[in-house]
C-alpha positions, 0 to 999 in steps of 0.5 A: 500499499502507498504511503499516504502523504500525511505519513510522509510529512509527519515521519520521523527526523532521520539521519543516515550516516555512511557512503558508497552504494549501501547508503545511497540504497537505503535512501531510495527506500527512505525518501518516501517515508519521511520528508525530514531525511539527512544524509551525512556522507563520508568525503575520504574516497581518493579512487576512480573519477572522484580521486581524479577530480580530487587530485586536479582540482583540490576539491573533496571527492564527489562520488558518494555525495553524487550517489546520494543525490541520485537516489534522492533526486526528483529531476527529469528523466533526461537529467537523471540520465545525464547524472549517471552517464559515464564517458566511454573508453576513448574519451581522453581524460574523461574516460570513465568520468561521471557527468554527475561528478563534473556537474558537482565540480562546476558548482564547487568552482563557483561556490564558496564551499563544498557543502554550498556546492552540494546544496546548490546541486540539490536544489537543481535536483529537487532532492527529497531531504538533504545531503551533507558532506561530513566535513569540508576538509581535505582528508585521507584515510589511513589504515593500521593493520594488526602486524603494525603496517600501515597504508595511506589512501582509501583506494590502497587499503583493499589490495594492501590488506590482502597482501599483508594477510591480516585484519585492519586494527584501525583507521584514522583521518589525516590530518587528524580531527577535521572539523565537522560540517556544523549542520551535520552536527545540528542534524544529529542533535535534532534526529529521532532516528539515526542510521549507521550503514549499510556500506563498507565498514572501514572505508564508508561508515567509520570515517564519518565517526572520526571527524570531530563532533560526529560520534560525540553527537550520535553517542549523546543522542537520545534518537533510536540508533541503529547500525545496519550490518552488511549482508556479506563480508567484503574482500580486502576489508572485512573477511572472516569478521562476524557481525559482533566484529563489525559492532566492536570496530565501530565502538572501538572508533567511537564510544559506548552508546553509539548504537542501540540495535544491530539490524542484520539480514535473516534472508538466505543468500541464494546459492549461486550467489554464495559460490560467486562471493566465495571466489572473492573470499567473501561470505554471508556475515555470521550473526553472533547474537550473544557476543553482540548483546554482551556489548550492550546492543540489541540484535534484530534480524529481518529478511533484508536481502534482495531477491531480485538483484545479481548481487547479495545486497539489501532491498531498499524496500525491505530495509526501509520497512524494517528500520521504520517498523523498528522506529514505530515500535520503539518510539511508541508514536501513533502518527503512523 
């Protein structure tokens, strides 16, 4: 049944924190559930087309921001096509570059700050809700491994980890303690529902928590706080890590009170997909309920995996349904 306009208008104030495909997928489901939706997005990426623009123009990486705006956009079909268009091989320096990234780069050139450029592009696309970079600072992500080695650069972490053949111990931003966007802190303080993930643990979710004021604001918030655990482990990042290992990593990079609930998938991953992922050293994440609850975090399982995609990813409809149901149950509200 379609959501009523009243339900949409009176939906909770939701803040979603992360980056990459996971965050944009979730936003597609949430944008029809509430008009008060804010995405706070990492800016530590240094690979692909975003990395090229970052290096050439000295701007924060636009890719994750653009993905979120695409998910929330209410633009005309032609504009949607333009946003997702990538220049084909043989396009010179533009090969592989996203036109949406170039639009944001141009807006950054005529704006006083990156967050202002994002706000202007949000207006052009008539997005539902808001998209905020977590910081305007030029930051790089460094990973430290259990054997003591380190690597600088988000795009280098995966290959370096596989070469070291050991787990990531921690990550940090350089320069350390960049200032958070004031609007991001304000949004967290006003939120009624805060969502962390889904997405790459060390390169999409945790980098946000390393920006000054973000984890402190989340930990202090009285909102319902949910961590959406990934469906699969990630090659070059979280191989052999359980759901409790993910939660421990989050708490290690922030503090107690960061999350109330760890929301995990209970739907089986199709056998063909499991075999394909196994070739990439990835597997369904084991939900070790007792270990998570020992951390003071409640475990909730729901069938969240898509039944139609050729990848083991969340269904944005199932995920949106699950988080809004949890909010209704916990908030004891009658507006839905």
